[in-house]
N, C-alpha and C positions, 0 to 999 in steps of 0.2 A: 588172559583176556577175560573181561567181565561182560562185554556187550558186543554182539555180532549181528549185523544186518544181512539179509538174504534177498537179492533181487532176482526175479525170474522173468522169462519171456511169456507174456500173457496169451500169446497165440499158439503156444506149443504146450499141450497138456502134460507131456512128460517132464517139462521143466517145473511146472507147478507141483507135480507129484514128488519129484526129487527134492524140491525146496522144503516140502512138508516132512520128508524123511530126515533131511539134515537138521531141520528145526528140532525134531524130537531127539535126535542124536546129541546135539549140542546142549539142549536143556538137561539131558541126563548127566552131562558133565558139569552142571551147575552154572551154565552160562546163560545170561539173558539174551533172548533172540527176538528180533522183529523180522517180518516177512512182508514183501511188497512187490507189486508189479513194477518192472523196470520202466514201463511207460507212464507210470503215475509219479512223475517227478515231485510234485508238490507234497504228496503224502510221504514219499521217501525222505525228502528233505526235512520234514517235520519230525521224523524218527531218528535223524542222524546224530543229534547231540549226544555226546558221550560214547559213540560207537567206536570200538577199537579196530574193527575190520568189517569190510563189506564183501560178501561172497556173491558172485553172479553165477546163475545157472542158465546156460544157453550157449550162444556163440559169441563171436567178436562184437556183434551188434549190441548185445546185452551189456558187454563191458563198456562200450562207447557211451551208452545211456547212463551207466553207473558213474562214469567220470563226470557227466553233467550234473549228477546229484551231488557229488562230493565237492567239486570246486566251488568256491575258492579255498575250501578246507584241505586238510592233508591226510584224511583217513585213507589207509591203504586198501587196495582191492585185490582179491584173488579170484580168478575166473575158473569155473568148473565147466568143462566143455560138453555140451550136448548139441553142438552145431556141426559144421563141416570142417573148415580149416583150423580154427582155434589158434591163430597166431598169438593172441594176447592172453589166452587162457593158460592155466598152470597144469592142470591134469584133467583126465577124463572123469565122467560121472561115476563109473564103476570103481574108480580108485579113491573116491572122496573119503569114505569112512576110514580107509586105511591110512591115508596121508594127512588128513586134517589134524589128528592129534600131534603129529610132529610139527606141523605148521604153527599150531596154537602154542605148544609147550616150548619148542626150541626157538621159535621166533623167526626163523628163515632170514632172508636178506631183502632189503628194499631196492627195487628197481625203479629209478626215476626216469620218466619219459618227457621230453620236450613237447610243448603244445604250441599251436599257432593262434594268433588273434586276428580277427577280421573286423574292421570298422566299415560299416556301410553308410554312405552318404547319398541320399536321394532327395530330389527337389521337393521342398515343402514338408519334409519330415525331419524329426530329430535323428541325429546319428545313432546307429544301433551297433552294439559290440557283441561279438560271438567268439567262443573259444573252441578249438578243435584238437582232438588227439590224433586223428587220422589225416583228414584233408579238408580243404575248402575248395569247392568247385564252382566256377562261373561257367554256365553252359547255356546252350540254346533251349528255348521252351518247347511247346508242343509242335510248332511248325518246323519241319525238317529243312531248315535253311541255315547257312552259316551265319555266325555273328562276328562282328568286328570288335576286338578288344585291344585297346591301346595300352601297352605295358611299359612301365618304367621301373627302374631299380635304383633306389637311393637318389631319386630325383633326376636320373638320366634316362632319356628315352631309349628303350630297347627295340621294340618292334610294334607293329599293329598286326595282331594275330587275326587271320581269317580262318575260322575254325568252328568245330562243334563245341569247343569249350577249352578252359584252361584249369589245370589242377595245381594247387599249392599243397604239397604233402610233407608231413614230418617224416622222420626216419621210421617211426612206427607205421605210418601210412604208406611207406614206400613199397610194401608188399601187397598193397590193395589195388585200388583203381589206377594209381600212378603206374604200377607195374604193367597192368593191362594196356596202358597207353604207351608202353615201351620206355618207361622210366627205369632208372637203375635202382638197385636195392641198397639201402644204407644200413650200417650197423645200428641196431635198435637204440643204443644210448647216444648216438650222434646228435649234436645240436644243429647241424646243418639241415636245410630243407630244400625241397625240389620245386621247380616250376616246369610243368609238363603240358604241352598243348595236346588237344584231343583231335586227331584227324585234321591237321592243318592243311590249308589249300593255298599254294603259292605264297607261303609266308614261313617264318622261322619254324623249322620242324624239330629242332633238337631240344631234349630236356636239359635243364640247367640245374646244377648243384650250387646252392647259395649259402653263404656263411650265416651264422646265427644272428649277426648284426644287421643283415639286409632288411630293407623295407621295400615291399613290392606294391605298386599302385596299378590297378586294373580299371580302366575307364571304358565304359560301354559306348560304342559309336555304331548303333545298329537300329534298323527300322523294326526289327522283329523282337518279340518278347524273349526274355532270358530268365534264368533262375540262378539262385545261390543255394548251394547245398553245403551244410556243415555236418561233417561226419555221417552223411547219408540220411539223417533223420530230422534235421532242422532245415526247413526249406522255405524260401520266400521268393516272390517274383521280383525281377529287376526290369528297369526300363532304360531307354536311351538316355545317356548323360549320367547315369548312376556311377559312382566310384567306390571301389572296394580297396582298402588299404590293409595289407597283410604283413605281419611281422611276428616275431617270436612272442608268445604269450608270457605274462608274468607268472602264470600258474604252471604247475607240473602235475602229471598224473603219477601216482605212487602205487607200485604193485608189490605185494608181499609174496616172495617166491621161496621155494625149497629146491628147485632144480639147480644143477650146476650153473654157475655164472657164464661159463664158456660154452654152453650147449647150443647156442644159436646156429652156428655153422653146421654142426653135426646133424641137426634136425631140420635144416632148411629145406632140403629136397623133399623129405617126407611130408612136410607141412604143405609145400606147394602142390603136392600130389594128393592132398586130402587124407594123409595117413597119420593124423595127429595122435591117434591112440597108440600106434606102433612106435612113433618117435618118443611119446611120453614114457613108455615102458623102457625104451632103450636108455633114456636119460636117468 
């Protein structure tokens, strides 16, 4: 590898410090390195050309922001965990100097993850398209009142959710918000995705596992303001009559890994309990 980028969480000083340490370490190996805040997407995108690998220093949120920097390109990402759960990260910060040479020299293996696409159609506005690695959430706004969301799948009416919100989650996102809303956990490389209501009231309460070919339409029928959240950090207001169409994205997120391919199940419980460091050493 000739060029590596490092993205850190700007609100956590320890990630900035670790990014600086890794920059010096990689430069000592003769590798060109750029370092940027994961919140500064424009600047990071400008640095991306010719980059062989993007390292993230933080938690899963930093990884999600890195994906937004990389797509529609194919530069792989490796996460270094300084967060809590670290489902998407590869190893802990204290292991980085030990494991990075193997990752860089041996190459590891590429883990491709399915993403979702959301097209938002609002009255008087041009359609807007977003891509998510974790989830797309349509939810109530500041007022603590249920919203009505008319849901259809492949053009067939499913139900009208009376709910706090509806989550569409990838397999990667199935261990996040969707799990907290009582959705199932999918194998990370699965192309299926989930549709999970949040605290539904007298409406369909069951999560659905949908095939990769499915197209979900969510139409807002509510007097109250609502929001759209893409991977938890892209957020915009929604109004009555807005429509969100969700389907599999043409983009994929690519992760460079050195852990065993079959380590997901053996480390799942530890990760759910926030013991990422212990599970990382076991793998």
